N, C-alpha and C positions, 0 to 999 in steps of 0.2 A: 469815422468812415463807415463803421458797422451801423451806426445810428441812421446815417443817410440812406443806406440800403433798405433798412426796415421801413423808414418813412416812405421811401419810393414805392416799396411793395404795397404798403397800406393804401397809398394814394391811387395806385393802379387798380387795386381791388375795389376801392370806392368808385373809381371811374367806370369799371366794368359793371358795377351794380347800377350805376346811372344809365349806362348805354344798353344793357342787356336785361332780358327777362328770361328766367329758366322755368320751363314747364316740366313737371315730374309726375310719373305715375305714383300710385299710392305705395307700391312696394319699393319704389326708388330704382328699379332696374332699367326703366326707360326714362330718358330725359332729353329735352332739346332746348338749346339756348338760342333765343331770337333777339335781334336788335329791336329796340323800341321803335325805331324808324320803320321796321317791317310791319309791326303791329299797327302803327298809324296808317301806313299805306294800305294794309289789308282792310282796316276799318273804312278808309276813304273809298276804296274800290267796292266794298260790300254796300256802302251807303249809295254810291252812284248806281249800282246795279238795282238796288231796291227802288230808288226814285224813278229811274228809267222804266223799270218793270211796272210800277204802279200807274204811271202815266200811259204807257204804251199798250198794256194788256187791254185797256178799254177801247182801243181803236179797232174798227172793223165795221161789218154790216150793221150791227147794233152797237151804238156808242154807249159805253159805261163810264160814268164820271169817276175820277180818281178816288173820291171819298167812298164811293160804293165798292171800288176794288179793295180799299183798305178794310172796309166792313166785312167783305168776303174773306179776306186773309184771316181776320179774327173770328170767322165763323158766324157772322151776324148779317149776312147779305139778305136782301129782299128776295122772295121766291122767284120773281120774274127774271133774275139774272143767274140763278143757280145753274141751269143747264149750260149756258154760254160760258160762264167762268170756270165752273168746276169740271165740266166734261170736255170742253174744247180748248180754252185759252190757257188756263193754269197748267195743265199737263204739258202742253206744247212749250210754254215758256220755261218751266222748270227742267224739262228734258233738254232743251237747247243749252241752258246754263251748265247742266251736269255733263253733257257731251263735250262741251268746250273745256270744262275743267279737267276731264279725263285726258283729253288730247294735249292740253297744256302741260299736265304733269308728265305724261308719257314723253313728250318732246324734251322737257327739261332733263329727265333721266337719261334719255338717249344721248343728248348733247354732252352730259356729264360723263357717261361711259366712254364715248368715242373721242371726247375732248375736241369736238369740232362743232362750231355753231351752225353748220349746214345740215347737221343730222336731224332727222325727224322720222316719224312712222311712215310717211309717204316715201321717203328716199331709201329707207332700209328694206322696203318690200313688205312691211307688216300690213299696211293698208291694202297693198296689191294682193297679198295672200287672202285676206278677208274678202276682198271684192271678187276674186276669182272663185272662191268657194261659194259665196252667196249667189253669184250669177249662175253657177253650175246647179245650185239647188233650185233656183227659180226656173231654170230651163228644164231640168230633168227630175228633180226631187219633189216639186210641188204637187205633181199628180199622185204621188205615193204617200207623202208625209204632209202633216199640217204645216201651214205657213208659220206657225209659232216656233218651228224648229229652225227657222232661218238664222236667228242670232247664234244658235249653237254651231251651225255650219260655218258662219263667219268667223267666230272665235277659233274654231278648230283649224280653219284655213290659215289664220294669222299665226297660230302656234306651230303648225307644220312648217310653214315657210321660215319662221324664226329659227326653228330647230335646224332646218337645212342650212340657213345662213351661218349658224354657229358651227355646225359640223364641217362645212366646206371651208370656213375661215380658220379651222383649228390646225395648228402646226407648232407643237411644243407650247401650247397655249394660244390664246386669241389676242391679237393686237387690234387696236382701233382702226387702223388703216385697212386691214384685211376685212374687217366687218363691213366697212363702208363699201369697198369694191365689190365684195360678194353680194351685199345687199342691193346695190344698184343693178347688178346683173340679174338677180332673181326678181327684182321689181319689174324689169323689162320683160322677163319671161312670163310673169304673171299677167302683165298687160296684154301680151300676145294670147295667152289662154283665155282671158276675158273677152277679147275681140273675137276669137274663134267661136266661143259659146254664143255670142250675140249674132254672129253671121249664120250659125247653124240653127238657131231657134226661130220660132214663128214671130211674126211682126208684133203680135199682142204681147208675147213674153219679152221680146226685145225692148218694147216701149216701157214695160214695167221695170225691166232691169236698168234701162237708161236713167229713169227717174231716181232709182235707188243709188246708182253709181254717182250721180251728180251730187247727192247728199241733201237730205231734207228732213225736218222734224214735223212735217205736215202729217196730221192724223195721229200724233203721239198720244199715248194713253198713260194712265197711272202705273200700269204694269211696266212700261218703259222707264218711268221714274224710279220704281223700286229696283229694277235691274241695275240701273246706273248707280243708285245709292249703295247697293251691295258691293259692286266692283270698287267704287271710290272708298267706301268705308273700310274695306279689307286692305286695299293696296296702299292707300296714302300713309297710314301709320307705319307700315313696313318701309316705305320709301324714306320717311323721316328718320326711321331707326338707322338706315344705312347712309344717311346724309353725310356723316363724318367720313365714312369710307369713300364716298364720291369726292368730297373735298380733298382727301389725301391722294386719290388717284389722279387728280389734276396735276400733281407734281411729277407724274410718270410712274410706270409700273415698278421699276427698280426701287425708287425711293419709297413708294407705298409698301412694297414687300418688306423693305428694310425697317419700316415703322410698324410692322406687325399686321398689316392688312392682308387678308386672304383674297388677293385680287381676282383670281379666276372664279372662285366660288361666289364672291359677292357680285361679280359681273354677270354670272348666270342668273342669280336671283333677281337682280335689278332688271335685266333684260326680260325675264319672265313677267315681272310686275308691269313693265311698260307695255308688253304684248297684251296682257289681260286688259289693261286700261284702254289701249287703242283699239283692240279687237272688239271689246264690248261697245265702245262708242260707235265704231263703224257698223256693228251689228244692229244697233238701235236706230242710227240716223243716216246710214250710208256713208259713202266715201267723201266726207267733208274735208277738203284738202287744205294744207298749209297752216292750219291752226297750231299744230304741234311745232312748226318752225317759227312762227311769228311770236306766239305768246311768251316763250322763254326769253326771246330777245328784248321784248318790251319790259318784261319783269327784271331782266338783268340791268337795264338802264335805270330802273326805278329803285332797286334795292341791292344791287351788287351781285357778286358771284357765289356767295355762301349758299349751299344747296338747301339748307333748312328753310330759310326765308324765300329763296328763289322758287322752290317747289310750290309753296302755298300761294305766293303772288302769281305764279304762272297759271295756277288753277283759276284764280279770280279773273285774270286777264283773258284767259281762254274762254271762260264762261261769258264774259262781256262781249268778246268778239263774235261768238256764235249767236248769242242772243240778238246783237245788233244786226248781224247778217240775216237772221230769220225775220227780224222786224222789217228790214228793207224788202225781203223776199215777199212778205205778206202784204205790204202796203204800197210799194213803189209802182207796181203795175196792176193795181187792183182793177177789176176783180180776178185777174190771173194770179195764181199763187206760184211764184217762181222758186225753184230749189235754192236753199241757202248756200249750197256749195258753189254756185255761180259767183256769188259776191266774195266769198273767202278766196276763191281762185283768182278773181279779178284784182284783189289786193295782194295776195300771196305771191303770184308769179313775178310781178315787178319787184317786190321786196326781195325775193330770192336772187334775182339778177343784180339788185343793188348790193347784196351781201357778197356775191361772187366778184363784182368789180372792186368792192372795198378790200377784199382779201388779196386780189391781184395787185392793187396799188401798194399794199403793205409790203409785198414781196418784190 
């Protein structure tokens, strides 16, 4: 009987080795275990993104053939395409992918914290806070400060609203349902503040603010790329570090606490990480809506609920969604460049209604 148990344990270990890959830091303090299915899915999505990018970056006023785009990626392009690719199209494409990745990760984290698939940066007021702060800056701060301070204002607005949400939802700790209810209320309040700013500002300022509010990566520069890379590079490893805590929190606060998880402290840290990611994305590209809602759902269908793989696949799905939306925005109504947020909202609003109906039918 004892021999059977040993054999069973050994076979389980071999099965785990075949199914999982463990990534460890050099000192061994940080490690994450991913299913091989997740790695294959990530490779497939990254390849799809690369192929679509190489083909589509060449579209526009001046057509650039795909092999010329590949040569440019390797730093061997002909001089006639340098300005078009390196100064205009590459920064826009990479910014769109990184903005979508940040929103996808932020959405996955918020849905894990709140244990509700309807959670997203838009619904919890994070996007609303960033938008209200940015529009206020455009209307009143632009005359005093440089426009380069707009991202700082947007991230500050997101952080302030998130802090308010957390403080107002606190009552012997924070429960997911209170976070959602308070977040929805503050999102509505921020929408009112934004509308008030638009009504009180000049028509020129209002027009500029409307374009930003719709969400667009038009005119993106390499500085936007670096900003997004810093935010994603800092926050993503930390999210992966707390992935096991999020998996445990799905069992409920009492069970997670019993298993040794510091629920409230981890929840604050994860909320802060999602705010930084979403706030930076909104600061760079405006209020591109529904990506944080859609990307984690698609990722969950592809790789399941485990937060490690879900976070990484959500990033790739989000990047692909925003890139495709911007591609449509740039080419569908040419020569008019439509904000990408129109297309994400056009897909996201029906998807949100579908989720609501699906949850209602379950209950």
